[in-house]
All heavy atoms as an XYZ file, in Angstrom:
1046
protein
N     168.774    160.006    112.989
C     168.651    161.451    112.959
C     167.914    161.921    111.706
O     167.180    162.882    111.753
C     170.047    162.073    113.036
C     170.031    163.554    113.217
S     169.199    163.985    114.728
C     169.912    165.535    115.064
N     168.125    161.222    110.575
C     167.440    161.651    109.355
C     165.935    161.394    109.452
O     165.150    162.106    108.842
C     168.027    160.967    108.129
O     167.523    159.675    107.976
N     165.540    160.372    110.217
C     164.106    160.124    110.420
C     163.479    161.276    111.199
O     162.373    161.720    110.882
C     163.896    158.809    111.156
N     164.210    161.792    112.187
C     163.721    162.925    112.963
C     163.587    164.161    112.080
O     162.596    164.890    112.154
C     164.656    163.207    114.143
C     164.283    164.380    115.037
C     162.945    164.114    115.719
C     165.361    164.623    116.061
N     164.567    164.405    111.223
C     164.519    165.545    110.309
C     163.347    165.390    109.337
O     162.633    166.358    109.056
C     165.863    165.703    109.559
C     165.761    166.748    108.461
C     166.977    166.043    110.523
N     163.136    164.190    108.830
C     162.015    163.948    107.917
C     160.676    164.176    108.606
O     159.767    164.793    108.036
C     162.070    162.521    107.377
O     163.224    162.335    106.617
N     160.563    163.701    109.847
C     159.326    163.931    110.609
C     159.124    165.418    110.883
O     158.003    165.929    110.777
C     159.362    163.165    111.922
C     159.087    161.676    111.848
C     159.370    161.018    113.188
C     157.661    161.417    111.425
N     160.199    166.104    111.233
C     160.095    167.541    111.510
C     159.693    168.312    110.256
O     158.888    169.244    110.331
C     161.415    168.066    112.062
N     160.221    167.936    109.106
C     159.820    168.595    107.853
C     158.346    168.366    107.566
O     157.637    169.279    107.144
C     160.660    168.074    106.695
C     162.029    168.639    106.632
C     162.746    168.159    105.389
N     164.128    168.576    105.419
C     165.071    168.060    104.672
N     164.778    167.083    103.830
N     166.303    168.498    104.753
N     157.899    167.139    107.757
C     156.483    166.835    107.531
C     155.599    167.623    108.489
O     154.554    168.154    108.086
C     156.241    165.336    107.686
N     156.014    167.709    109.729
C     155.248    168.483    110.716
C     155.252    169.972    110.371
O     154.264    170.668    110.570
C     155.817    168.273    112.119
C     155.537    166.909    112.685
C     154.064    166.642    112.873
O     153.327    167.542    113.292
O     153.643    165.519    112.590
N     156.367    170.459    109.843
C     156.464    171.859    109.449
C     155.495    172.164    108.313
O     154.826    173.199    108.316
C     157.903    172.179    109.039
C     158.130    173.659    108.869
O     157.528    174.444    109.628
O     158.908    174.032    107.973
N     155.397    171.272    107.356
C     154.458    171.454    106.250
C     153.028    171.464    106.785
O     152.204    172.291    106.372
C     154.649    170.349    105.185
C     153.513    170.347    104.182
C     155.978    170.532    104.484
N     152.733    170.567    107.722
C     151.390    170.540    108.311
C     151.104    171.820    109.090
O     149.981    172.330    109.066
C     151.237    169.321    109.212
C     151.169    167.970    108.515
C     151.167    166.837    109.543
C     149.955    167.889    107.619
N     152.109    172.340    109.784
C     151.913    173.577    110.543
C     151.639    174.753    109.605
O     150.816    175.618    109.911
C     153.132    173.863    111.411
N     152.311    174.797    108.470
C     152.085    175.878    107.516
C     150.700    175.802    106.884
O     150.156    176.811    106.456
C     153.150    175.856    106.421
C     154.530    176.328    106.851
C     155.526    176.157    105.718
C     154.489    177.772    107.313
N     150.126    174.621    106.833
C     148.773    174.453    106.288
C     147.691    174.691    107.329
O     146.517    174.810    106.987
C     148.600    173.051    105.732
C     149.391    172.787    104.504
C     149.088    171.402    103.995
N     149.985    171.017    102.932
C     150.084    169.805    102.470
N     149.352    168.834    102.970
N     150.921    169.531    101.502
N     148.074    174.738    108.578
C     147.103    174.818    109.659
C     146.438    176.200    109.708
O     147.105    177.229    109.775
C     147.795    174.537    110.986
O     146.914    174.782    112.059
N     145.137    176.195    109.696
C     144.399    177.456    109.829
C     144.600    178.064    111.201
O     144.606    179.284    111.348
C     142.921    177.204    109.583
C     142.606    176.886    108.168
C     141.118    176.703    107.972
N     140.859    176.309    106.599
C     139.840    175.594    106.223
N     138.965    175.177    107.116
N     139.670    175.284    104.956
N     144.758    177.215    112.209
C     144.961    177.712    113.566
C     146.240    178.545    113.660
O     146.239    179.622    114.266
C     145.020    176.542    114.552
C     145.301    176.906    116.009
C     144.136    177.713    116.577
C     145.547    175.665    116.833
N     147.303    178.078    113.049
C     148.577    178.810    113.084
C     148.417    180.166    112.417
O     148.840    181.196    112.959
C     149.692    177.984    112.416
C     150.946    178.812    112.224
C     149.996    176.743    113.232
N     147.797    180.188    111.254
C     147.612    181.454    110.546
C     146.662    182.380    111.302
O     146.857    183.605    111.304
C     147.117    181.195    109.122
C     148.173    180.605    108.261
C     148.268    179.302    107.851
C     149.328    181.263    107.743
N     149.395    179.125    107.098
C     150.069    180.310    107.018
C     149.812    182.561    107.820
C     151.257    180.615    106.360
C     150.995    182.872    107.169
C     151.703    181.911    106.453
N     145.646    181.824    111.942
C     144.719    182.634    112.730
C     145.430    183.272    113.915
O     145.242    184.464    114.201
C     143.542    181.779    113.198
C     142.513    182.481    114.081
C     141.752    183.517    113.266
C     141.555    181.475    114.673
N     146.249    182.495    114.615
C     146.997    183.026    115.756
C     147.946    184.122    115.300
O     148.028    185.191    115.923
C     147.762    181.894    116.472
C     146.792    180.942    117.161
C     148.756    182.464    117.477
C     147.446    179.664    117.669
N     148.671    183.880    114.216
C     149.629    184.870    113.712
C     148.913    186.153    113.292
O     149.356    187.260    113.618
C     150.423    184.287    112.557
N     147.804    186.017    112.584
C     147.063    187.188    112.111
C     146.417    187.953    113.267
O     146.425    189.196    113.282
C     146.003    186.765    111.105
N     145.879    187.233    114.237
C     145.254    187.903    115.383
C     146.281    188.698    116.180
O     146.029    189.838    116.581
C     144.563    186.872    116.273
N     147.454    188.113    116.388
C     148.505    188.838    117.103
C     149.027    190.030    116.322
O     149.296    191.091    116.893
N     149.162    189.885    115.003
C     149.609    191.010    114.175
C     148.569    192.126    114.185
O     148.923    193.315    114.235
C     149.888    190.537    112.757
N     147.297    191.756    114.168
C     146.239    192.768    114.242
C     146.253    193.464    115.603
O     146.087    194.695    115.692
C     144.878    192.121    113.994
N     146.467    192.679    116.670
C     146.550    193.253    118.012
C     147.740    194.212    118.084
O     147.627    195.311    118.645
C     146.679    192.134    119.030
C     146.611    192.532    120.479
C     146.427    193.784    121.002
C     146.736    191.667    121.600
N     146.424    193.743    122.362
C     146.614    192.461    122.765
C     146.945    190.317    121.736
C     146.711    191.914    124.041
C     147.021    189.790    123.011
C     146.902    190.574    124.145
N     148.871    193.839    117.508
C     150.050    194.705    117.500
C     149.774    195.993    116.727
O     150.211    197.076    117.127
C     151.249    193.967    116.908
N     149.032    195.884    115.635
C     148.679    197.077    114.854
C     147.783    198.006    115.664
O     147.966    199.229    115.646
C     147.980    196.655    113.545
O     148.843    195.770    112.835
C     147.662    197.851    112.682
N     146.840    197.446    116.395
C     145.978    198.260    117.261
C     146.808    198.943    118.345
O     146.598    200.125    118.657
C     144.861    197.391    117.887
C     144.134    198.126    118.997
C     143.887    196.937    116.813
N     147.775    198.241    118.904
C     148.659    198.831    119.917
C     149.405    200.020    119.339
O     149.509    201.081    119.976
C     149.635    197.763    120.463
C     148.887    196.738    121.300
C     150.766    198.404    121.261
C     149.694    195.498    121.633
N     149.919    199.874    118.131
C     150.661    200.972    117.487
C     149.736    202.158    117.221
O     150.101    203.308    117.478
C     151.326    200.479    116.185
C     151.891    201.636    115.383
C     152.412    199.458    116.496
N     148.537    201.885    116.720
C     147.588    202.961    116.438
C     147.212    203.694    117.722
O     147.159    204.932    117.755
C     146.334    202.409    115.728
C     145.222    203.433    115.677
C     146.697    201.941    114.319
N     146.974    202.952    118.795
C     146.640    203.594    120.070
C     147.816    204.391    120.627
O     147.625    205.433    121.248
C     146.171    202.546    121.083
C     144.822    201.884    120.771
C     144.509    200.798    121.791
C     143.711    202.914    120.722
N     149.021    203.911    120.408
C     150.201    204.655    120.862
C     150.351    205.960    120.093
O     150.783    206.969    120.661
C     151.456    203.797    120.707
N     149.982    205.969    118.808
C     150.035    207.195    118.020
C     149.089    208.253    118.570
O     149.350    209.448    118.422
C     149.664    206.920    116.555
C     150.813    206.512    115.710
N     151.779    207.387    115.292
C     151.156    205.309    115.193
C     152.664    206.755    114.551
N     152.315    205.481    114.479
N     148.010    207.825    119.191
C     147.021    208.755    119.701
C     147.387    209.414    121.020
O     146.696    210.313    121.482
N     148.452    208.974    121.658
C     148.856    209.547    122.938
C     149.560    210.885    122.749
O     150.211    211.131    121.742
C     149.807    208.600    123.674
C     149.196    207.297    124.084
C     148.265    207.526    125.266
N     147.640    206.298    125.689
C     147.929    205.669    126.812
N     148.856    206.132    127.619
N     147.294    204.570    127.122
N     149.457    211.740    123.769
C     150.160    213.028    123.749
C     151.493    212.872    124.455
O     151.567    212.328    125.556
C     149.331    214.102    124.470
C     148.083    214.474    123.683
O     148.114    214.341    122.450
O     147.090    214.896    124.311
N     152.524    213.333    123.828
C     153.849    213.292    124.435
C     154.638    212.068    124.015
O     154.095    210.982    123.814
N     155.933    212.264    123.885
C     156.823    211.201    123.420
C     156.888    210.063    124.430
O     156.811    208.888    124.071
C     158.233    211.776    123.160
C     159.211    210.679    122.806
C     158.167    212.821    122.066
N     157.010    210.387    125.698
C     157.133    209.360    126.734
C     155.846    208.538    126.824
O     155.890    207.313    126.970
C     157.479    209.995    128.100
C     158.782    210.786    128.014
C     157.534    208.942    129.185
C     159.988    209.928    127.692
N     154.712    209.201    126.740
C     153.432    208.488    126.819
C     153.263    207.544    125.634
O     152.772    206.423    125.791
C     152.274    209.479    126.865
N     153.698    207.968    124.449
C     153.618    207.088    123.273
C     154.521    205.879    123.415
O     154.125    204.763    123.124
C     153.986    207.869    122.013
C     152.952    208.852    121.584
C     153.363    209.544    120.319
N     152.382    210.551    119.970
C     152.639    211.608    119.247
N     153.854    211.815    118.770
N     151.698    212.464    118.976
N     155.742    206.149    123.854
C     156.683    205.044    124.011
C     156.207    204.068    125.084
O     156.289    202.856    124.915
C     158.073    205.578    124.366
C     159.135    204.513    124.370
C     160.519    205.094    124.555
O     160.682    206.234    124.972
N     161.523    204.307    124.247
N     155.693    204.609    126.176
C     155.186    203.751    127.246
C     153.993    202.919    126.774
O     153.893    201.726    127.090
C     154.795    204.610    128.448
C     154.347    203.776    129.620
O     155.107    202.858    130.003
O     153.243    204.023    130.144
N     153.098    203.532    126.004
C     151.934    202.805    125.498
C     152.354    201.677    124.560
O     151.821    200.565    124.635
C     150.982    203.764    124.774
N     153.323    201.944    123.698
C     153.786    200.907    122.775
C     154.487    199.776    123.517
O     154.221    198.603    123.274
C     154.734    201.498    121.728
C     155.262    200.493    120.716
C     154.156    200.035    119.786
C     156.411    201.069    119.939
N     155.352    200.119    124.458
C     156.086    199.079    125.177
C     155.171    198.276    126.089
O     155.293    197.050    126.180
C     157.237    199.694    125.960
C     158.356    200.174    125.059
C     159.463    200.877    125.807
O     159.317    201.236    126.983
N     160.581    201.101    125.135
N     154.251    198.930    126.772
C     153.328    198.212    127.658
C     152.382    197.322    126.855
O     152.133    196.162    127.210
C     152.539    199.194    128.513
N     151.857    197.858    125.766
C     150.978    197.059    124.923
C     151.717    195.897    124.276
O     151.198    194.779    124.195
N     152.951    196.159    123.842
C     153.762    195.095    123.259
C     154.087    194.014    124.263
O     154.072    192.819    123.946
N     154.373    194.421    125.492
C     154.664    193.439    126.541
C     153.450    192.565    126.821
O     153.574    191.346    126.977
C     155.113    194.153    127.815
N     152.272    193.178    126.867
C     151.066    192.380    127.123
C     150.771    191.438    125.960
O     150.375    190.292    126.163
C     149.864    193.282    127.402
O     149.488    194.003    126.246
N     150.990    191.903    124.723
C     150.781    191.030    123.567
C     151.728    189.842    123.614
O     151.310    188.694    123.445
C     150.998    191.802    122.264
C     151.119    190.948    121.001
C     149.824    190.217    120.715
C     151.517    191.805    119.821
N     152.997    190.112    123.848
C     153.985    189.034    123.826
C     153.789    188.058    124.982
O     153.981    186.852    124.815
C     155.388    189.618    123.833
C     155.753    190.396    122.561
C     157.049    191.173    122.759
C     155.852    189.474    121.378
N     153.395    188.562    126.139
C     153.181    187.680    127.286
C     151.876    186.898    127.158
O     151.874    185.669    127.119
C     153.196    188.472    128.588
C     152.881    187.675    129.852
C     153.949    186.620    130.086
C     152.764    188.580    131.042
N     150.769    187.608    127.070
C     149.464    186.947    127.047
C     149.196    186.246    125.722
O     148.718    185.109    125.696
C     148.362    187.957    127.346
C     148.474    188.644    128.715
C     147.405    189.711    128.855
C     148.392    187.632    129.828
N     149.522    186.922    124.624
C     149.331    186.294    123.317
C     150.245    185.102    123.126
O     149.855    184.089    122.543
N     151.485    185.225    123.615
C     152.418    184.109    123.514
C     151.953    182.902    124.316
O     152.064    181.760    123.856
N     151.421    183.148    125.502
C     150.878    182.043    126.301
C     149.682    181.393    125.616
O     149.574    180.165    125.570
C     150.483    182.538    127.691
C     151.628    182.822    128.657
C     151.096    183.474    129.924
C     152.353    181.542    128.995
N     148.792    182.215    125.093
C     147.617    181.675    124.404
C     148.033    180.874    123.164
O     147.486    179.799    122.900
C     146.671    182.803    124.011
N     149.006    181.385    122.430
C     149.481    180.667    121.240
C     150.145    179.351    121.635
O     149.937    178.327    120.981
C     150.462    181.549    120.462
N     150.930    179.370    122.705
C     151.599    178.144    123.152
C     150.588    177.090    123.589
O     150.729    175.905    123.261
C     152.563    178.459    124.296
N     149.566    177.509    124.297
C     148.537    176.561    124.732
C     147.788    175.996    123.527
O     147.541    174.787    123.432
C     147.559    177.237    125.729
C     146.317    176.407    125.943
C     148.266    177.488    127.050
N     147.442    176.869    122.585
C     146.711    176.403    121.400
C     147.554    175.446    120.558
O     147.058    174.426    120.094
C     146.274    177.594    120.550
N     148.824    175.765    120.384
C     149.690    174.882    119.597
C     149.944    173.565    120.327
O     149.979    172.505    119.712
C     151.015    175.573    119.288
C     150.946    176.730    118.290
C     152.283    177.447    118.223
C     150.530    176.236    116.923
N     150.126    173.629    121.637
C     150.369    172.417    122.412
C     149.146    171.518    122.491
O     149.264    170.293    122.463
N     147.983    172.120    122.538
C     146.757    171.326    122.650
C     146.451    170.563    121.370
O     145.733    169.567    121.400
C     145.583    172.230    122.999
N     146.991    171.025    120.262
C     146.716    170.351    118.986
C     147.847    169.427    118.561
O     147.829    168.917    117.438
C     146.494    171.393    117.877
O     147.685    172.179    117.727
C     145.308    172.283    118.187
N     148.805    169.168    119.427
C     149.983    168.389    119.044
C     149.661    166.921    118.786
O     150.164    166.340    117.836
C     151.068    168.511    120.109
N     148.844    166.308    119.615
C     148.652    164.858    119.504
C     147.209    164.371    119.384
O     146.977    163.372    118.716
C     149.298    164.159    120.708
C     150.777    164.322    120.741
C     151.370    165.246    121.583
C     151.583    163.563    119.921
C     152.738    165.405    121.607
C     152.955    163.713    119.931
C     153.544    164.635    120.778
N     146.223    164.992    120.037
C     144.906    164.346    120.147
C     144.234    163.960    118.830
O     143.770    162.839    118.676
C     144.061    165.370    120.897
C     145.014    166.230    121.606
C     146.252    166.249    120.767
N     144.171    164.864    117.890
C     143.448    164.583    116.645
C     144.081    163.418    115.883
O     143.388    162.515    115.415
C     143.423    165.836    115.779
C     142.665    165.662    114.478
C     142.887    166.815    113.562
N     144.344    166.903    113.362
C     144.963    167.899    112.771
N     144.299    168.898    112.328
N     146.271    167.909    112.627
N     145.410    163.453    115.765
C     146.083    162.397    115.015
C     146.089    161.070    115.765
O     146.135    160.009    115.154
C     147.512    162.813    114.672
C     147.538    163.946    113.660
O     146.558    164.085    112.910
O     148.526    164.697    113.631
N     146.047    161.114    117.074
C     145.966    159.872    117.843
C     144.617    159.194    117.614
O     144.534    157.973    117.482
C     146.177    160.155    119.326
N     143.557    159.982    117.547
C     142.222    159.412    117.335
C     142.023    158.942    115.905
O     141.277    157.996    115.658
C     141.137    160.425    117.701
C     141.056    160.696    119.165
N     140.674    159.744    120.080
C     141.326    161.811    119.888
C     140.712    160.253    121.296
N     141.106    161.518    121.210
N     142.662    159.606    114.951
C     142.468    159.230    113.553
C     143.319    158.041    113.133
O     143.091    157.451    112.078
C     142.781    160.420    112.642
O     144.179    160.665    112.623
N     144.327    157.701    113.936
C     145.191    156.586    113.596
C     146.461    156.986    112.873
O     147.280    156.143    112.526
N     146.646    158.281    112.636
C     147.826    158.759    111.912
C     149.110    158.462    112.687
O     150.126    158.088    112.089
C     147.693    160.249    111.617
C     148.868    160.841    110.887
C     149.140    160.473    109.573
C     149.706    161.763    111.493
C     150.209    161.009    108.893
C     150.783    162.289    110.827
C     151.038    161.921    109.519
O     152.101    162.450    108.856
N     149.073    158.608    114.011
C     150.277    158.323    114.804
C     150.627    156.846    114.726
O     151.799    156.476    114.654
C     150.079    158.755    116.254
C     149.961    160.251    116.490
C     149.762    160.541    117.969
C     151.165    160.993    115.974
N     149.635    156.001    114.721
C     149.882    154.567    114.561
C     150.484    154.263    113.204
O     151.373    153.411    113.081
N     150.024    154.948    112.183
C     150.580    154.774    110.845
C     152.049    155.177    110.808
O     152.876    154.503    110.191
C     149.771    155.596    109.841
C     150.215    155.543    108.387
C     150.013    154.140    107.835
C     149.444    156.551    107.566
N     152.386    156.258    111.481
C     153.792    156.678    111.548
C     154.642    155.636    112.264
O     155.770    155.355    111.857
C     153.919    158.030    112.256
C     153.457    159.261    111.484
C     153.539    160.498    112.370
C     154.278    159.457    110.226
N     154.109    155.049    113.321
C     154.868    154.028    114.050
C     155.056    152.769    113.213
O     156.121    152.176    113.216
C     154.177    153.685    115.364
C     154.377    154.755    116.420
C     153.806    154.338    117.743
O     152.795    153.652    117.804
N     154.456    154.759    118.812
N     154.030    152.382    112.500
C     154.141    151.209    111.641
C     155.167    151.461    110.535
O     155.894    150.561    110.123
C     152.756    150.839    111.037
C     152.887    149.805    109.947
C     151.837    150.346    112.127
N     155.268    152.705    110.091
C     156.221    153.053    109.034
C     157.656    153.097    109.553
O     158.582    153.280    108.777
C     155.850    154.387    108.411
N     157.839    152.954    110.863
C     159.189    152.892    111.409
C     159.579    154.039    112.319
O     160.683    154.052    112.854
N     158.731    155.005    112.492
C     159.042    156.117    113.381
C     158.714    155.712    114.817
O     157.640    155.191    115.092
C     158.224    157.348    113.000
N     159.645    155.924    115.705
C     159.406    155.593    117.102
C     158.568    156.643    117.795
O     158.432    157.767    117.317
N     158.023    156.273    118.933
C     157.201    157.229    119.703
C     157.995    158.459    120.101
O     157.519    159.581    119.997
C     156.659    156.554    120.963
C     155.572    155.589    120.708
C     155.042    155.046    122.011
N     153.991    154.085    121.755
C     153.278    153.544    122.692
N     153.493    153.842    123.953
N     152.335    152.683    122.378
N     159.214    158.235    120.566
C     160.040    159.362    120.997
C     160.357    160.285    119.823
O     160.311    161.515    119.954
C     161.331    158.859    121.630
N     160.649    159.718    118.673
C     160.945    160.535    117.498
C     159.763    161.370    117.055
O     159.912    162.539    116.703
N     158.586    160.753    117.094
C     157.371    161.485    116.727
C     157.136    162.630    117.704
O     156.855    163.760    117.302
C     156.155    160.537    116.700
C     156.312    159.510    115.583
C     154.862    161.321    116.526
C     155.294    158.398    115.640
N     157.272    162.346    118.992
C     157.036    163.374    120.008
C     158.041    164.506    119.891
O     157.669    165.688    119.939
C     157.090    162.753    121.402
N     159.310    164.178    119.725
C     160.344    165.211    119.611
C     160.108    166.067    118.375
O     160.198    167.302    118.432
C     161.754    164.569    119.594
C     162.810    165.559    119.172
C     162.083    163.988    120.954
N     159.792    165.447    117.253
C     159.545    166.202    116.021
C     158.356    167.135    116.184
O     158.408    168.300    115.771
C     159.315    165.250    114.856
N     157.298    166.639    116.807
C     156.106    167.484    116.981
C     156.365    168.648    117.926
O     155.951    169.773    117.666
C     154.938    166.641    117.477
C     154.426    165.761    116.378
C     153.082    165.217    116.661
N     152.624    164.679    115.392
C     151.368    164.633    115.039
N     150.447    165.059    115.847
N     151.027    164.150    113.871
N     157.054    168.390    119.011
C     157.324    169.454    119.976
C     158.269    170.495    119.386
O     158.045    171.704    119.516
C     157.875    168.859    121.297
C     158.416    169.942    122.201
C     156.795    168.065    122.012
N     159.341    170.046    118.729
C     160.283    170.993    118.127
C     159.625    171.835    117.035
O     159.901    173.032    116.924
C     161.499    170.253    117.570
C     162.456    169.663    118.601
C     163.595    168.927    117.913
C     162.993    170.740    119.528
N     158.770    171.217    116.257
C     158.073    171.972    115.213
C     157.136    172.998    115.821
O     157.065    174.128    115.351
C     157.282    171.022    114.301
O     158.199    170.088    113.732
C     156.588    171.768    113.201
N     156.452    172.616    116.890
C     155.555    173.576    117.540
C     156.341    174.732    118.170
O     155.901    175.874    118.141
C     154.699    172.867    118.582
C     153.825    171.764    117.969
C     152.455    172.088    117.865
N     151.460    171.261    117.306
C     151.495    170.312    116.397
N     152.610    169.915    115.888
N     150.406    169.736    115.957
N     157.508    174.429    118.733
C     158.352    175.494    119.287
C     158.838    176.445    118.195
O     158.850    177.668    118.383
C     159.542    174.891    120.031
C     159.245    174.263    121.385
C     160.489    173.564    121.928
C     158.755    175.311    122.368
N     159.248    175.893    117.072
C     159.696    176.734    115.954
C     158.548    177.585    115.408
O     158.738    178.756    115.071
C     160.286    175.861    114.857
N     157.357    177.006    115.353
C     156.188    177.747    114.887
C     155.863    178.889    115.842
O     155.583    180.012    115.415
C     154.974    176.810    114.748
O     155.319    175.751    113.853
C     153.754    177.536    114.244
N     155.925    178.616    117.135
C     155.676    179.654    118.133
C     156.720    180.764    118.027
O     156.385    181.951    118.093
C     155.669    179.056    119.539
C     155.408    180.034    120.679
C     154.033    180.678    120.546
C     155.539    179.325    122.012
N     157.975    180.401    117.831
C     159.032    181.406    117.681
C     158.796    182.267    116.442
O     159.001    183.493    116.467
C     160.400    180.734    117.625
N     158.343    181.658    115.354
C     158.063    182.418    114.140
C     156.891    183.380    114.339
O     156.921    184.521    113.863
C     157.773    181.467    112.982
N     155.880    182.939    115.064
C     154.736    183.808    115.351
C     155.173    184.990    116.205
O     154.812    186.144    115.937
C     153.608    183.003    116.036
C     152.958    182.048    115.033
C     152.562    183.925    116.655
C     152.005    181.054    115.665
N     155.975    184.715    117.227
C     156.458    185.798    118.093
C     157.351    186.764    117.309
O     157.322    187.976    117.542
C     157.217    185.216    119.281
C     156.390    184.323    120.177
S     155.272    185.203    121.238
C     156.339    185.598    122.579
N     158.133    186.243    116.377
C     158.977    187.087    115.534
C     158.123    188.015    114.673
O     158.437    189.201    114.528
C     159.878    186.219    114.652
C     160.764    186.953    113.664
C     161.848    187.735    114.410
C     161.407    185.981    112.699
N     157.032    187.501    114.140
C     156.118    188.336    113.353
C     155.547    189.460    114.210
O     155.532    190.625    113.794
C     154.990    187.484    112.774
C     153.844    188.261    112.123
C     154.299    188.916    110.835
C     152.654    187.355    111.881
N     155.075    189.121    115.397
C     154.499    190.141    116.274
C     155.534    191.184    116.651
O     155.247    192.376    116.678
C     153.929    189.498    117.533
C     152.797    188.555    117.298
C     152.096    188.367    116.132
C     152.225    187.665    118.242
N     151.137    187.405    116.313
C     151.184    186.958    117.593
C     152.486    187.375    119.568
C     150.418    186.006    118.233
C     151.720    186.421    120.207
C     150.694    185.758    119.554
N     156.759    190.743    116.970
C     157.833    191.679    117.303
C     158.115    192.602    116.130
O     158.321    193.795    116.311
C     159.086    190.905    117.707
C     160.303    191.742    117.769
C     160.683    192.558    118.785
C     161.307    191.877    116.758
N     161.868    193.183    118.475
C     162.260    192.777    117.237
C     161.480    191.309    115.504
C     163.371    193.136    116.496
C     162.583    191.660    114.760
C     163.523    192.566    115.258
N     158.131    192.060    114.902
C     158.417    192.877    113.721
C     157.360    193.962    113.538
O     157.686    195.112    113.228
C     158.506    191.991    112.480
N     156.096    193.614    113.753
C     155.025    194.613    113.631
C     155.203    195.706    114.683
O     155.062    196.899    114.395
C     153.633    193.951    113.745
C     152.527    194.992    113.814
C     153.399    193.001    112.583
N     155.553    195.320    115.907
C     155.767    196.313    116.968
C     156.979    197.190    116.666
O     156.956    198.409    116.912
C     155.928    195.615    118.319
C     154.669    194.949    118.860
C     155.007    194.059    120.050
C     153.628    195.989    119.252
N     158.051    196.613    116.132
C     159.234    197.408    115.790
C     158.945    198.366    114.630
O     159.438    199.493    114.626
C     160.422    196.503    115.447
C     161.098    195.905    116.638
C     161.809    196.912    117.541
O     162.074    198.057    117.118
O     162.085    196.551    118.689
N     158.161    197.921    113.663
C     157.754    198.831    112.580
C     156.940    199.979    113.160
O     157.096    201.136    112.763
C     156.973    198.065    111.489
C     157.922    197.138    110.729
C     156.274    199.022    110.532
C     157.230    196.151    109.815
N     156.089    199.660    114.124
C     155.345    200.717    114.813
C     156.255    201.679    115.547
O     156.024    202.887    115.558
N     157.311    201.164    116.151
C     158.286    202.021    116.825
C     158.959    202.966    115.837
O     159.178    204.137    116.127
C     159.329    201.153    117.537
O     160.309    201.946    118.141
N     159.252    202.450    114.657
C     159.859    203.289    113.615
C     158.881    204.355    113.152
O     159.261    205.514    112.962
C     160.343    202.418    112.432
C     160.736    203.271    111.235
C     161.503    201.538    112.857
N     157.603    204.003    112.983
C     156.612    204.989    112.540
C     156.365    206.057    113.594
O     155.955    207.161    113.255
C     155.276    204.330    112.172
O     154.719    203.697    113.323
C     155.448    203.344    111.047
N     156.614    205.727    114.848
C     156.476    206.727    115.905
C     157.700    207.629    116.000
O     157.713    208.586    116.772
C     156.227    206.048    117.256
C     154.846    205.433    117.424
C     154.779    204.590    118.681
C     153.782    206.515    117.472
N     158.733    207.318    115.229
C     159.898    208.189    115.171
C     161.041    207.803    116.086
O     161.993    208.563    116.237
N     161.000    206.637    116.720
C     162.075    206.250    117.633
C     163.100    205.354    116.980
O     164.179    205.161    117.500
C     161.539    205.512    118.855
C     160.485    206.247    119.573
C     160.489    207.561    119.895
C     159.244    205.726    120.020
N     159.337    207.897    120.514
C     158.548    206.781    120.614
C     158.662    204.484    119.977
C     157.293    206.632    121.164
C     157.417    204.328    120.530
C     156.742    205.398    121.112
N     162.732    204.719    115.898
C     163.633    203.754    115.284
C     163.579    202.436    116.045
O     162.577    202.075    116.651
N     164.684    201.750    116.040
C     164.788    200.444    116.697
C     164.656    200.600    118.208
O     165.288    201.460    118.811
C     166.127    199.817    116.323
C     166.485    198.586    117.101
C     165.819    197.395    116.874
C     167.488    198.620    118.066
C     166.150    196.266    117.581
C     167.828    197.495    118.773
C     167.155    196.326    118.536
O     167.472    195.205    119.241
N     163.833    199.773    118.840
C     163.604    199.824    120.286
C     164.239    198.598    120.943
O     163.681    197.503    120.907
C     162.108    199.854    120.569
C     161.775    200.112    122.026
O     162.705    200.104    122.853
O     160.591    200.317    122.331
N     165.428    198.742    121.555
C     166.094    197.582    122.149
C     165.346    196.989    123.344
O     165.439    195.786    123.595
C     167.465    198.113    122.554
C     167.320    199.588    122.616
C     166.222    199.957    121.682
N     164.601    197.802    124.074
C     163.838    197.271    125.212
C     162.727    196.338    124.731
O     162.475    195.290    125.330
C     163.250    198.414    126.035
C     164.267    199.329    126.719
C     163.561    200.481    127.408
C     165.103    198.541    127.692
N     162.098    196.701    123.642
C     161.057    195.861    123.063
C     161.656    194.554    122.548
O     161.081    193.479    122.718
C     160.360    196.618    121.935
C     159.059    196.057    121.398
C     158.025    195.927    122.494
C     158.536    196.955    120.304
N     162.826    194.634    121.962
C     163.511    193.437    121.478
C     163.893    192.521    122.632
O     163.714    191.300    122.557
C     164.765    193.821    120.681
O     164.368    194.630    119.579
C     165.506    192.597    120.177
N     164.405    193.095    123.703
C     164.749    192.297    124.876
C     163.549    191.596    125.465
O     163.611    190.422    125.855
N     162.443    192.300    125.517
C     161.224    191.693    126.048
C     160.720    190.584    125.117
O     160.278    189.531    125.591
C     160.147    192.749    126.250
C     158.979    192.237    127.020
N     159.032    191.990    128.369
C     157.741    191.868    126.629
C     157.866    191.524    128.766
N     157.074    191.436    127.737
N     160.790    190.821    123.811
C     160.358    189.783    122.868
C     161.218    188.530    122.990
O     160.695    187.417    122.962
C     160.411    190.337    121.445
N     162.514    188.707    123.151
C     163.403    187.556    123.328
C     163.088    186.807    124.630
O     163.064    185.582    124.654
C     164.863    187.992    123.299
C     165.415    188.353    121.938
C     166.832    188.922    122.075
C     165.431    187.149    121.025
N     162.853    187.563    125.696
C     162.536    186.939    126.982
C     161.239    186.146    126.901
O     161.149    185.034    127.405
C     162.455    188.003    128.072
N     160.228    186.709    126.267
C     158.942    186.026    126.170
C     159.043    184.806    125.256
O     158.408    183.789    125.507
C     157.855    186.957    125.665
C     157.456    188.035    126.650
S     156.841    187.353    128.209
C     158.216    187.600    129.288
N     159.847    184.890    124.211
C     160.003    183.747    123.313
C     160.736    182.615    124.007
O     160.373    181.441    123.866
C     160.761    184.163    122.034
O     160.025    185.210    121.403
C     160.902    183.002    121.068
N     161.736    182.948    124.785
C     162.485    181.916    125.502
C     161.696    181.326    126.659
O     161.936    180.182    127.061
C     163.815    182.470    126.005
C     164.816    182.825    124.911
C     166.054    183.481    125.503
C     165.188    181.610    124.103
N     160.776    182.098    127.210
C     159.955    181.555    128.298
C     158.989    180.561    127.737
O     158.557    179.646    128.309
C     159.186    182.666    129.026
C     160.072    183.356    130.044
O     161.028    182.784    130.518
N     159.763    184.598    130.336
């Protein structure tokens, strides 16, 4: 179990250094900011709330899928070609341990990205004068678990 934790920590450090992770997080946060700005431009309280919730739902669904595909596509190929995975196996890490550590780290990274996007949308909800939006939170949880 400690080997799995060590592999997961190493993968976490690599994920934090990854430009792709930061690009995905920043692009989604920028998209969320645009959604909030566009919601501010609507006339009427219901229209603003609907614009924020609909835009937030599309960000969390489509952006979350795009982020999951991008993170999943980078899990193994580059390191398999460079020989890094072989080096980990020679050092004593099993194939299953490497795979589990990589997948769990990617899931945690995706959850952190979705949490950032949700936070930006909730801050937007507060700036629109509604405060905490439980429907937006429920949708963010559903999309993260999916």
